C-alpha positions in Angstrom: 109.8 71.8 117.0 107.5 74.7 116.5 104.1 73.6 115.3 102.2 75.3 112.5 99.6 76.4 115.1 102.3 78.0 117.2 103.8 79.7 114.1 100.3 81.0 113.2 99.8 82.4 116.7 103.2 84.2 116.6 102.5 85.5 113.1 99.1 86.9 114.1 100.7 88.5 117.2 103.5 90.1 115.1 101.0 91.3 112.5 98.7 92.9 115.2 101.7 94.7 116.6 102.8 96.0 113.2 99.3 97.2 112.4 99.0 98.9 115.8 102.5 100.6 115.3 101.3 102.2 112.1 97.7 102.8 113.2 96.6 100.6 110.3 93.9 98.2 109.3 93.8 95.6 106.5 90.8 94.6 104.4 90.6 91.8 101.9 88.3 92.3 98.9 87.2 89.6 96.5 86.5 91.0 93.0 85.3 88.7 90.2 87.1 89.0 86.9 86.6 87.3 83.6 89.3 84.8 84.4 88.2 84.1 88.0 88.2 85.7 91.4 91.0 88.2 92.4 91.8 89.1 96.0 93.0 92.6 96.9 94.5 93.5 100.2 93.8 97.1 101.1 95.8 98.7 103.9 94.3 101.8 105.6 96.6 104.1 107.6 94.7 106.2 110.1 95.4 109.9 110.4 97.0 110.7 113.7 96.5 114.1 115.4 98.4 115.5 118.4 97.1 118.7 120.0 94.9 119.3 117.0 97.9 119.1 114.6 98.1 116.3 112.0 101.3 114.4 112.7 100.6 111.3 110.6 98.7 111.6 107.3 95.8 109.3 106.4 96.5 107.0 103.5 95.6 103.8 101.7 97.4 101.4 99.5 97.0 97.9 98.1 99.3 94.9 98.6 
């Protein structure tokens, strides 16, 4: 049996690899609304340059 602790460890490892593959970061923002708190996950994709040429454009999006 795989424990939840082992599953979490594997998930975090896979997530770190995915973020590294895409030169990305995630940020979670808590915004209060009239009906309660709402959480937003913001994904930031770093711009990547090679030999002073932009090869991967910077961008952001919400999940």
